[in-house]
HTML snippet that shows the backbone in 3Dmol.js (N, CA, C, O; Angstrom):
<script src="https://3Dmol.org/build/3Dmol-min.js"></script>
<div id="view" style="width:600px;height:400px;position:relative"></div>
<script>
const pdb = `
ATOM      1  N   MET A   1     -19.405 -38.527-243.737  1.00  0.00           N
ATOM      2  CA  MET A   1     -17.952 -37.583-243.464  1.00  0.00           C
ATOM      3  C   MET A   1     -16.922 -37.638-242.353  1.00  0.00           C
ATOM      4  O   MET A   1     -17.159 -37.260-241.205  1.00  0.00           O
ATOM      5  N   VAL A   2     -15.600 -38.203-242.823  1.00  0.00           N
ATOM      6  CA  VAL A   2     -14.283 -38.679-242.086  1.00  0.00           C
ATOM      7  C   VAL A   2     -13.795 -37.562-242.017  1.00  0.00           C
ATOM      8  O   VAL A   2     -13.456 -37.032-243.075  1.00  0.00           O
ATOM      9  N   LEU A   3     -13.589 -36.792-240.651  1.00  0.00           N
ATOM     10  CA  LEU A   3     -12.585 -36.058-240.733  1.00  0.00           C
ATOM     11  C   LEU A   3     -11.019 -36.338-240.022  1.00  0.00           C
ATOM     12  O   LEU A   3     -10.990 -36.869-238.912  1.00  0.00           O
ATOM     13  N   SER A   4     -10.054 -36.054-240.538  1.00  0.00           N
ATOM     14  CA  SER A   4      -8.855 -36.659-240.090  1.00  0.00           C
ATOM     15  C   SER A   4      -7.965 -35.623-239.660  1.00  0.00           C
ATOM     16  O   SER A   4      -7.579 -34.772-240.461  1.00  0.00           O
ATOM     17  N   PHE A   5      -7.572 -35.627-238.337  1.00  0.00           N
ATOM     18  CA  PHE A   5      -6.498 -34.775-237.493  1.00  0.00           C
ATOM     19  C   PHE A   5      -5.153 -35.800-236.839  1.00  0.00           C
ATOM     20  O   PHE A   5      -4.821 -36.843-236.274  1.00  0.00           O
ATOM     21  N   LYS A   6      -4.685 -34.318-237.554  1.00  0.00           N
ATOM     22  CA  LYS A   6      -3.222 -34.785-236.768  1.00  0.00           C
ATOM     23  C   LYS A   6      -2.930 -35.031-235.271  1.00  0.00           C
ATOM     24  O   LYS A   6      -3.860 -34.776-234.506  1.00  0.00           O
ATOM     25  N   LYS A   7      -2.039 -35.383-234.861  1.00  0.00           N
ATOM     26  CA  LYS A   7      -2.283 -36.043-233.392  1.00  0.00           C
ATOM     27  C   LYS A   7      -1.768 -35.045-232.819  1.00  0.00           C
ATOM     28  O   LYS A   7      -0.938 -34.449-233.506  1.00  0.00           O
ATOM     29  N   ILE A   8      -2.080 -34.390-231.159  1.00  0.00           N
ATOM     30  CA  ILE A   8      -1.891 -33.203-230.793  1.00  0.00           C
ATOM     31  C   ILE A   8      -0.783 -33.494-229.613  1.00  0.00           C
ATOM     32  O   ILE A   8      -1.039 -34.164-228.613  1.00  0.00           O
ATOM     33  N   GLU A   9       0.603 -32.831-229.914  1.00  0.00           N
ATOM     34  CA  GLU A   9       1.253 -33.419-229.259  1.00  0.00           C
ATOM     35  C   GLU A   9       1.559 -32.080-227.998  1.00  0.00           C
ATOM     36  O   GLU A   9       1.503 -30.855-228.100  1.00  0.00           O
ATOM     37  N   ARG A  10       1.962 -33.179-226.599  1.00  0.00           N
ATOM     38  CA  ARG A  10       2.087 -32.166-225.831  1.00  0.00           C
ATOM     39  C   ARG A  10       3.846 -32.147-225.438  1.00  0.00           C
ATOM     40  O   ARG A  10       4.539 -33.105-225.780  1.00  0.00           O
ATOM     41  N   SER A  11       4.324 -31.203-224.847  1.00  0.00           N
ATOM     42  CA  SER A  11       5.630 -30.881-225.056  1.00  0.00           C
ATOM     43  C   SER A  11       5.849 -30.342-223.782  1.00  0.00           C
ATOM     44  O   SER A  11       5.112 -29.436-223.393  1.00  0.00           O
ATOM     45  N   THR A  12       6.653 -30.720-223.156  1.00  0.00           N
ATOM     46  CA  THR A  12       7.347 -29.906-221.624  1.00  0.00           C
ATOM     47  C   THR A  12       8.050 -28.537-222.092  1.00  0.00           C
ATOM     48  O   THR A  12       8.290 -28.332-223.282  1.00  0.00           O
ATOM     49  N   ILE A  13       8.359 -27.632-221.102  1.00  0.00           N
ATOM     50  CA  ILE A  13       8.790 -26.617-221.552  1.00  0.00           C
ATOM     51  C   ILE A  13      10.240 -26.590-221.602  1.00  0.00           C
ATOM     52  O   ILE A  13      10.704 -25.626-222.211  1.00  0.00           O
ATOM     53  N   THR A  14      11.304 -27.650-220.970  1.00  0.00           N
ATOM     54  CA  THR A  14      12.351 -28.137-221.504  1.00  0.00           C
ATOM     55  C   THR A  14      12.481 -28.778-223.109  1.00  0.00           C
ATOM     56  O   THR A  14      13.586 -28.655-223.638  1.00  0.00           O
ATOM     57  N   GLU A  15      11.536 -29.363-223.784  1.00  0.00           N
ATOM     58  CA  GLU A  15      11.306 -29.510-224.797  1.00  0.00           C
ATOM     59  C   GLU A  15      11.639 -28.506-225.758  1.00  0.00           C
ATOM     60  O   GLU A  15      12.573 -28.464-226.559  1.00  0.00           O
ATOM     61  N   ASP A  16      10.457 -27.490-225.474  1.00  0.00           N
ATOM     62  CA  ASP A  16      10.278 -25.891-225.987  1.00  0.00           C
ATOM     63  C   ASP A  16      11.636 -25.291-226.069  1.00  0.00           C
ATOM     64  O   ASP A  16      12.012 -24.583-227.003  1.00  0.00           O
ATOM     65  N   ILE A  17      12.242 -25.567-225.187  1.00  0.00           N
ATOM     66  CA  ILE A  17      13.855 -24.558-225.297  1.00  0.00           C
ATOM     67  C   ILE A  17      14.659 -25.248-225.535  1.00  0.00           C
ATOM     68  O   ILE A  17      15.746 -24.869-225.100  1.00  0.00           O
ATOM     69  N   ILE A  18      14.673 -26.334-226.158  1.00  0.00           N
ATOM     70  CA  ILE A  18      15.683 -27.585-227.009  1.00  0.00           C
ATOM     71  C   ILE A  18      15.335 -26.871-228.280  1.00  0.00           C
ATOM     72  O   ILE A  18      16.097 -26.014-228.728  1.00  0.00           O
ATOM     73  N   GLU A  19      14.145 -27.208-228.915  1.00  0.00           N
ATOM     74  CA  GLU A  19      13.033 -26.888-230.188  1.00  0.00           C
ATOM     75  C   GLU A  19      14.049 -25.679-230.102  1.00  0.00           C
ATOM     76  O   GLU A  19      15.069 -25.825-230.774  1.00  0.00           O
ATOM     77  N   GLN A  20      13.920 -24.437-229.333  1.00  0.00           N
ATOM     78  CA  GLN A  20      13.938 -23.233-229.566  1.00  0.00           C
ATOM     79  C   GLN A  20      15.708 -23.050-230.100  1.00  0.00           C
ATOM     80  O   GLN A  20      15.935 -22.321-231.066  1.00  0.00           O
ATOM     81  N   LEU A  21      16.718 -23.672-229.481  1.00  0.00           N
ATOM     82  CA  LEU A  21      18.203 -23.721-229.726  1.00  0.00           C
ATOM     83  C   LEU A  21      18.515 -24.508-230.876  1.00  0.00           C
ATOM     84  O   LEU A  21      19.322 -24.176-231.744  1.00  0.00           O
ATOM     85  N   ARG A  22      17.826 -25.594-230.849  1.00  0.00           N
ATOM     86  CA  ARG A  22      18.291 -26.233-232.518  1.00  0.00           C
ATOM     87  C   ARG A  22      17.583 -25.435-233.399  1.00  0.00           C
ATOM     88  O   ARG A  22      17.945 -25.671-234.552  1.00  0.00           O
ATOM     89  N   GLU A  23      16.643 -24.507-233.324  1.00  0.00           N
ATOM     90  CA  GLU A  23      16.168 -23.720-234.486  1.00  0.00           C
ATOM     91  C   GLU A  23      17.701 -22.448-234.649  1.00  0.00           C
ATOM     92  O   GLU A  23      18.157 -22.279-235.780  1.00  0.00           O
ATOM     93  N   LYS A  24      17.890 -22.220-234.293  1.00  0.00           N
ATOM     94  CA  LYS A  24      18.753 -21.149-233.974  1.00  0.00           C
ATOM     95  C   LYS A  24      20.472 -21.731-234.859  1.00  0.00           C
ATOM     96  O   LYS A  24      21.199 -21.144-235.661  1.00  0.00           O
ATOM     97  N   ILE A  25      20.551 -22.938-234.296  1.00  0.00           N
ATOM     98  CA  ILE A  25      21.360 -23.738-234.672  1.00  0.00           C
ATOM     99  C   ILE A  25      20.904 -23.990-236.499  1.00  0.00           C
ATOM    100  O   ILE A  25      21.642 -23.431-237.310  1.00  0.00           O
ATOM    101  N   LEU A  26      20.239 -24.453-236.802  1.00  0.00           N
ATOM    102  CA  LEU A  26      19.500 -24.793-237.899  1.00  0.00           C
ATOM    103  C   LEU A  26      19.821 -23.628-238.921  1.00  0.00           C
ATOM    104  O   LEU A  26      20.075 -23.755-240.118  1.00  0.00           O
ATOM    105  N   PHE A  27      19.749 -22.435-238.157  1.00  0.00           N
ATOM    106  CA  PHE A  27      19.503 -21.021-239.182  1.00  0.00           C
ATOM    107  C   PHE A  27      20.627 -20.319-238.869  1.00  0.00           C
ATOM    108  O   PHE A  27      20.520 -19.093-238.864  1.00  0.00           O
ATOM    109  N   GLY A  28      21.943 -20.930-238.542  1.00  0.00           N
ATOM    110  CA  GLY A  28      22.760 -20.241-238.372  1.00  0.00           C
ATOM    111  C   GLY A  28      23.469 -19.239-237.423  1.00  0.00           C
ATOM    112  O   GLY A  28      24.600 -18.753-237.455  1.00  0.00           O
ATOM    113  N   GLU A  29      22.345 -19.080-236.502  1.00  0.00           N
ATOM    114  CA  GLU A  29      22.405 -17.792-235.321  1.00  0.00           C
ATOM    115  C   GLU A  29      23.214 -18.459-234.373  1.00  0.00           C
ATOM    116  O   GLU A  29      23.712 -17.668-233.571  1.00  0.00           O
ATOM    117  N   ILE A  30      23.505 -19.595-234.198  1.00  0.00           N
ATOM    118  CA  ILE A  30      24.322 -20.173-233.082  1.00  0.00           C
ATOM    119  C   ILE A  30      25.593 -21.130-234.197  1.00  0.00           C
ATOM    120  O   ILE A  30      25.256 -22.198-234.708  1.00  0.00           O
ATOM    121  N   LYS A  31      26.592 -20.708-234.356  1.00  0.00           N
ATOM    122  CA  LYS A  31      27.583 -21.840-234.919  1.00  0.00           C
ATOM    123  C   LYS A  31      28.510 -22.671-233.928  1.00  0.00           C
ATOM    124  O   LYS A  31      28.585 -22.562-232.704  1.00  0.00           O
ATOM    125  N   PRO A  32      29.104 -23.418-234.668  1.00  0.00           N
ATOM    126  CA  PRO A  32      30.002 -24.305-233.725  1.00  0.00           C
ATOM    127  C   PRO A  32      30.850 -23.348-233.163  1.00  0.00           C
ATOM    128  O   PRO A  32      31.055 -22.269-233.720  1.00  0.00           O
ATOM    129  N   GLY A  33      31.329 -23.647-232.160  1.00  0.00           N
ATOM    130  CA  GLY A  33      32.626 -22.747-230.947  1.00  0.00           C
ATOM    131  C   GLY A  33      31.747 -21.573-230.347  1.00  0.00           C
ATOM    132  O   GLY A  33      32.210 -20.832-229.480  1.00  0.00           O
ATOM    133  N   ASP A  34      30.407 -21.426-230.859  1.00  0.00           N
ATOM    134  CA  ASP A  34      29.810 -19.968-230.039  1.00  0.00           C
ATOM    135  C   ASP A  34      29.247 -20.979-228.718  1.00  0.00           C
ATOM    136  O   ASP A  34      28.859 -22.128-228.509  1.00  0.00           O
ATOM    137  N   LYS A  35      29.595 -19.201-227.744  1.00  0.00           N
ATOM    138  CA  LYS A  35      29.190 -19.607-226.545  1.00  0.00           C
ATOM    139  C   LYS A  35      27.965 -18.895-226.199  1.00  0.00           C
ATOM    140  O   LYS A  35      27.832 -17.697-226.452  1.00  0.00           O
ATOM    141  N   LEU A  36      26.791 -19.811-225.451  1.00  0.00           N
ATOM    142  CA  LEU A  36      25.631 -19.346-225.051  1.00  0.00           C
ATOM    143  C   LEU A  36      25.816 -18.285-223.874  1.00  0.00           C
ATOM    144  O   LEU A  36      26.839 -18.186-223.196  1.00  0.00           O
ATOM    145  N   PRO A  37      24.466 -17.375-223.716  1.00  0.00           N
ATOM    146  CA  PRO A  37      24.317 -16.346-222.815  1.00  0.00           C
ATOM    147  C   PRO A  37      24.748 -17.292-221.468  1.00  0.00           C
ATOM    148  O   PRO A  37      25.163 -18.411-221.769  1.00  0.00           O
ATOM    149  N   PRO A  38      24.705 -17.024-220.256  1.00  0.00           N
ATOM    150  CA  PRO A  38      24.623 -17.869-218.875  1.00  0.00           C
ATOM    151  C   PRO A  38      23.011 -18.140-218.369  1.00  0.00           C
ATOM    152  O   PRO A  38      21.945 -17.524-218.383  1.00  0.00           O
ATOM    153  N   GLU A  39      23.395 -19.118-218.031  1.00  0.00           N
ATOM    154  CA  GLU A  39      21.690 -19.946-217.452  1.00  0.00           C
ATOM    155  C   GLU A  39      20.833 -18.263-217.295  1.00  0.00           C
ATOM    156  O   GLU A  39      19.959 -17.989-218.118  1.00  0.00           O
ATOM    157  N   ARG A  40      21.147 -17.396-216.340  1.00  0.00           N
ATOM    158  CA  ARG A  40      20.064 -16.638-215.930  1.00  0.00           C
ATOM    159  C   ARG A  40      19.632 -15.559-217.202  1.00  0.00           C
ATOM    160  O   ARG A  40      18.505 -15.079-217.323  1.00  0.00           O
ATOM    161  N   VAL A  41      20.334 -15.396-217.759  1.00  0.00           N
ATOM    162  CA  VAL A  41      20.202 -14.490-219.087  1.00  0.00           C
ATOM    163  C   VAL A  41      19.143 -15.506-219.981  1.00  0.00           C
ATOM    164  O   VAL A  41      17.925 -15.381-220.113  1.00  0.00           O
ATOM    165  N   LEU A  42      19.985 -16.476-220.501  1.00  0.00           N
ATOM    166  CA  LEU A  42      19.062 -17.140-221.205  1.00  0.00           C
ATOM    167  C   LEU A  42      17.522 -17.588-220.357  1.00  0.00           C
ATOM    168  O   LEU A  42      16.418 -17.392-220.864  1.00  0.00           O
ATOM    169  N   ALA A  43      17.701 -18.119-219.198  1.00  0.00           N
ATOM    170  CA  ALA A  43      16.129 -18.235-218.793  1.00  0.00           C
ATOM    171  C   ALA A  43      15.232 -16.889-218.836  1.00  0.00           C
ATOM    172  O   ALA A  43      14.076 -16.870-219.258  1.00  0.00           O
ATOM    173  N   GLU A  44      15.971 -15.704-218.311  1.00  0.00           N
ATOM    174  CA  GLU A  44      15.458 -14.532-218.740  1.00  0.00           C
ATOM    175  C   GLU A  44      14.588 -14.081-220.047  1.00  0.00           C
ATOM    176  O   GLU A  44      13.490 -13.528-220.107  1.00  0.00           O
ATOM    177  N   SER A  45      15.557 -14.556-221.158  1.00  0.00           N
ATOM    178  CA  SER A  45      15.217 -14.291-222.217  1.00  0.00           C
ATOM    179  C   SER A  45      14.028 -15.130-222.845  1.00  0.00           C
ATOM    180  O   SER A  45      13.210 -14.749-223.682  1.00  0.00           O
ATOM    181  N   LEU A  46      14.135 -16.346-222.243  1.00  0.00           N
ATOM    182  CA  LEU A  46      13.053 -17.443-222.819  1.00  0.00           C
ATOM    183  C   LEU A  46      11.808 -17.094-222.072  1.00  0.00           C
ATOM    184  O   LEU A  46      10.766 -17.358-222.673  1.00  0.00           O
ATOM    185  N   SER A  47      11.685 -16.503-220.774  1.00  0.00           N
ATOM    186  CA  SER A  47      10.799 -16.529-219.648  1.00  0.00           C
ATOM    187  C   SER A  47      10.537 -17.779-219.277  1.00  0.00           C
ATOM    188  O   SER A  47       9.414 -18.271-219.385  1.00  0.00           O
ATOM    189  N   VAL A  48      11.652 -18.461-218.760  1.00  0.00           N
ATOM    190  CA  VAL A  48      11.349 -19.918-217.883  1.00  0.00           C
ATOM    191  C   VAL A  48      12.023 -19.534-216.791  1.00  0.00           C
ATOM    192  O   VAL A  48      12.495 -18.424-216.543  1.00  0.00           O
ATOM    193  N   ALA A  49      12.045 -20.785-215.978  1.00  0.00           N
ATOM    194  CA  ALA A  49      12.814 -20.769-214.845  1.00  0.00           C
ATOM    195  C   ALA A  49      14.288 -21.504-215.144  1.00  0.00           C
ATOM    196  O   ALA A  49      14.653 -22.182-216.104  1.00  0.00           O
ATOM    197  N   ARG A  50      14.898 -21.141-214.076  1.00  0.00           N
ATOM    198  CA  ARG A  50      16.566 -21.805-214.423  1.00  0.00           C
ATOM    199  C   ARG A  50      16.255 -22.826-214.401  1.00  0.00           C
ATOM    200  O   ARG A  50      16.558 -23.281-215.504  1.00  0.00           O
ATOM    201  N   THR A  51      15.670 -23.791-213.648  1.00  0.00           N
ATOM    202  CA  THR A  51      15.665 -24.984-213.503  1.00  0.00           C
ATOM    203  C   THR A  51      15.526 -25.917-215.298  1.00  0.00           C
ATOM    204  O   THR A  51      16.216 -26.797-215.811  1.00  0.00           O
ATOM    205  N   SER A  52      14.469 -25.264-215.704  1.00  0.00           N
ATOM    206  CA  SER A  52      13.863 -25.574-217.059  1.00  0.00           C
ATOM    207  C   SER A  52      15.341 -25.383-217.891  1.00  0.00           C
ATOM    208  O   SER A  52      15.758 -26.262-218.645  1.00  0.00           O
ATOM    209  N   ASP A  53      16.060 -24.125-217.648  1.00  0.00           N
ATOM    210  CA  ASP A  53      16.854 -23.959-218.445  1.00  0.00           C
ATOM    211  C   ASP A  53      18.286 -25.138-218.605  1.00  0.00           C
ATOM    212  O   ASP A  53      18.740 -25.733-219.583  1.00  0.00           O
ATOM    213  N   ARG A  54      18.754 -25.103-216.886  1.00  0.00           N
ATOM    214  CA  ARG A  54      19.403 -25.885-216.796  1.00  0.00           C
ATOM    215  C   ARG A  54      19.300 -27.419-217.544  1.00  0.00           C
ATOM    216  O   ARG A  54      20.146 -28.081-218.146  1.00  0.00           O
ATOM    217  N   GLU A  55      18.064 -27.635-217.268  1.00  0.00           N
ATOM    218  CA  GLU A  55      17.688 -29.498-217.669  1.00  0.00           C
ATOM    219  C   GLU A  55      17.916 -29.500-219.199  1.00  0.00           C
ATOM    220  O   GLU A  55      18.612 -30.419-219.629  1.00  0.00           O
ATOM    221  N   ALA A  56      17.366 -28.489-220.187  1.00  0.00           N
ATOM    222  CA  ALA A  56      17.591 -28.221-221.617  1.00  0.00           C
ATOM    223  C   ALA A  56      19.228 -28.353-221.819  1.00  0.00           C
ATOM    224  O   ALA A  56      19.682 -28.945-222.798  1.00  0.00           O
ATOM    225  N   ILE A  57      19.841 -27.920-221.094  1.00  0.00           N
ATOM    226  CA  ILE A  57      21.372 -27.441-221.567  1.00  0.00           C
ATOM    227  C   ILE A  57      21.771 -28.935-221.046  1.00  0.00           C
ATOM    228  O   ILE A  57      22.756 -29.252-221.713  1.00  0.00           O
ATOM    229  N   ARG A  58      21.514 -29.758-220.346  1.00  0.00           N
ATOM    230  CA  ARG A  58      22.146 -30.987-219.975  1.00  0.00           C
ATOM    231  C   ARG A  58      22.064 -32.148-220.631  1.00  0.00           C
ATOM    232  O   ARG A  58      22.753 -33.168-220.658  1.00  0.00           O
ATOM    233  N   ALA A  59      20.531 -31.584-221.451  1.00  0.00           N
ATOM    234  CA  ALA A  59      19.943 -32.634-222.011  1.00  0.00           C
ATOM    235  C   ALA A  59      20.703 -32.833-223.883  1.00  0.00           C
ATOM    236  O   ALA A  59      20.809 -33.770-224.674  1.00  0.00           O
ATOM    237  N   MET A  60      21.090 -31.291-223.882  1.00  0.00           N
ATOM    238  CA  MET A  60      21.746 -31.027-225.167  1.00  0.00           C
ATOM    239  C   MET A  60      23.225 -31.505-224.865  1.00  0.00           C
ATOM    240  O   MET A  60      23.651 -32.053-225.882  1.00  0.00           O
ATOM    241  N   GLN A  61      23.928 -31.506-224.113  1.00  0.00           N
ATOM    242  CA  GLN A  61      25.032 -31.792-223.694  1.00  0.00           C
ATOM    243  C   GLN A  61      25.116 -33.233-223.751  1.00  0.00           C
ATOM    244  O   GLN A  61      26.101 -33.685-224.336  1.00  0.00           O
ATOM    245  N   TYR A  62      24.354 -33.973-223.305  1.00  0.00           N
ATOM    246  CA  TYR A  62      24.134 -35.578-223.444  1.00  0.00           C
ATOM    247  C   TYR A  62      23.786 -36.171-225.037  1.00  0.00           C
ATOM    248  O   TYR A  62      23.846 -37.325-225.460  1.00  0.00           O
ATOM    249  N   MET A  63      23.419 -34.960-225.696  1.00  0.00           N
ATOM    250  CA  MET A  63      22.934 -35.496-227.010  1.00  0.00           C
ATOM    251  C   MET A  63      24.284 -34.928-228.241  1.00  0.00           C
ATOM    252  O   MET A  63      24.319 -34.917-229.471  1.00  0.00           O
ATOM    253  N   GLY A  64      25.300 -34.494-227.133  1.00  0.00           N
ATOM    254  CA  GLY A  64      26.404 -33.896-227.984  1.00  0.00           C
ATOM    255  C   GLY A  64      26.317 -32.629-228.572  1.00  0.00           C
ATOM    256  O   GLY A  64      27.382 -32.118-228.917  1.00  0.00           O
ATOM    257  N   ILE A  65      25.155 -31.941-228.782  1.00  0.00           N
ATOM    258  CA  ILE A  65      25.246 -30.742-229.330  1.00  0.00           C
ATOM    259  C   ILE A  65      25.820 -29.505-228.288  1.00  0.00           C
ATOM    260  O   ILE A  65      26.342 -28.577-228.906  1.00  0.00           O
ATOM    261  N   LEU A  66      25.805 -29.408-227.299  1.00  0.00           N
ATOM    262  CA  LEU A  66      26.585 -28.346-226.611  1.00  0.00           C
ATOM    263  C   LEU A  66      27.310 -29.196-225.532  1.00  0.00           C
ATOM    264  O   LEU A  66      27.040 -30.334-225.148  1.00  0.00           O
ATOM    265  N   GLU A  67      28.377 -28.285-225.109  1.00  0.00           N
ATOM    266  CA  GLU A  67      29.404 -28.733-224.270  1.00  0.00           C
ATOM    267  C   GLU A  67      29.919 -27.699-223.162  1.00  0.00           C
ATOM    268  O   GLU A  67      30.567 -26.660-223.298  1.00  0.00           O
ATOM    269  N   VAL A  68      29.388 -28.363-221.958  1.00  0.00           N
ATOM    270  CA  VAL A  68      29.811 -27.130-220.728  1.00  0.00           C
ATOM    271  C   VAL A  68      31.052 -27.457-220.382  1.00  0.00           C
ATOM    272  O   VAL A  68      31.439 -28.576-220.046  1.00  0.00           O
ATOM    273  N   ARG A  69      31.778 -26.321-220.480  1.00  0.00           N
ATOM    274  CA  ARG A  69      32.876 -25.729-219.505  1.00  0.00           C
ATOM    275  C   ARG A  69      33.486 -25.252-218.592  1.00  0.00           C
ATOM    276  O   ARG A  69      34.185 -24.266-218.825  1.00  0.00           O
ATOM    277  N   CYS A  70      33.415 -25.827-217.179  1.00  0.00           N
ATOM    278  CA  CYS A  70      33.543 -25.315-216.027  1.00  0.00           C
ATOM    279  C   CYS A  70      34.053 -24.282-215.862  1.00  0.00           C
ATOM    280  O   CYS A  70      35.146 -24.199-216.422  1.00  0.00           O
ATOM    281  N   GLY A  71      33.651 -23.168-215.165  1.00  0.00           N
ATOM    282  CA  GLY A  71      33.960 -21.690-215.376  1.00  0.00           C
ATOM    283  C   GLY A  71      34.117 -20.569-216.241  1.00  0.00           C
ATOM    284  O   GLY A  71      34.404 -19.421-215.902  1.00  0.00           O
ATOM    285  N   GLU A  72      33.785 -21.246-218.034  1.00  0.00           N
ATOM    286  CA  GLU A  72      34.206 -20.781-219.148  1.00  0.00           C
ATOM    287  C   GLU A  72      32.545 -20.282-219.414  1.00  0.00           C
ATOM    288  O   GLU A  72      32.227 -19.093-219.387  1.00  0.00           O
ATOM    289  N   GLY A  73      31.331 -21.661-219.732  1.00  0.00           N
ATOM    290  CA  GLY A  73      30.372 -21.127-219.827  1.00  0.00           C
ATOM    291  C   GLY A  73      30.001 -22.238-220.771  1.00  0.00           C
ATOM    292  O   GLY A  73      30.818 -23.147-220.916  1.00  0.00           O
ATOM    293  N   THR A  74      28.716 -22.275-221.515  1.00  0.00           N
ATOM    294  CA  THR A  74      28.450 -23.335-222.447  1.00  0.00           C
ATOM    295  C   THR A  74      28.504 -23.152-224.151  1.00  0.00           C
ATOM    296  O   THR A  74      28.087 -22.174-224.771  1.00  0.00           O
ATOM    297  N   PHE A  75      29.059 -24.222-224.654  1.00  0.00           N
ATOM    298  CA  PHE A  75      29.291 -23.756-226.230  1.00  0.00           C
ATOM    299  C   PHE A  75      28.815 -25.047-227.017  1.00  0.00           C
ATOM    300  O   PHE A  75      28.524 -26.202-226.709  1.00  0.00           O
ATOM    301  N   LEU A  76      28.885 -24.180-228.361  1.00  0.00           N
ATOM    302  CA  LEU A  76      27.914 -25.116-229.194  1.00  0.00           C
ATOM    303  C   LEU A  76      29.273 -26.111-229.866  1.00  0.00           C
ATOM    304  O   LEU A  76      30.286 -25.681-230.418  1.00  0.00           O
ATOM    305  N   SER A  77      28.939 -27.375-229.636  1.00  0.00           N
ATOM    306  CA  SER A  77      30.049 -28.167-230.178  1.00  0.00           C
ATOM    307  C   SER A  77      30.358 -28.060-231.284  1.00  0.00           C
ATOM    308  O   SER A  77      29.517 -27.749-232.128  1.00  0.00           O
ATOM    309  N   GLU A  78      31.992 -28.347-231.688  1.00  0.00           N
ATOM    310  CA  GLU A  78      32.705 -28.238-232.948  1.00  0.00           C
ATOM    311  C   GLU A  78      32.151 -29.042-233.488  1.00  0.00           C
ATOM    312  O   GLU A  78      31.945 -28.856-234.687  1.00  0.00           O
ATOM    313  N   ASN A  79      31.520 -30.656-232.667  1.00  0.00           N
ATOM    314  CA  ASN A  79      31.437 -31.738-233.813  1.00  0.00           C
ATOM    315  C   ASN A  79      29.897 -31.774-234.501  1.00  0.00           C
ATOM    316  O   ASN A  79      29.648 -32.561-235.415  1.00  0.00           O
TER     317      ASN A  79
END
`;
const viewer = $3Dmol.createViewer("view");
viewer.addModel(pdb, "pdb");
viewer.setStyle({}, {cartoon: {color: "spectrum"}});
viewer.zoomTo();
viewer.render();
</script>
């Protein structure tokens, strides 16, 4: 008898944060143009360090998903 298993994927905290934010976007909890909570608040609500939070935001900014506006905050891209 041969059992088949699905490959176990290892993910980083940053990848987990990105996945959670993407799910909220897909389910309409965050809409284009919406402002995300400040980094500190987001990190606290996810129980992660701000560095992981910042890294996830930066990655999503490079993907074109988020826009970081100096002095204003982080927003879901309109595109």
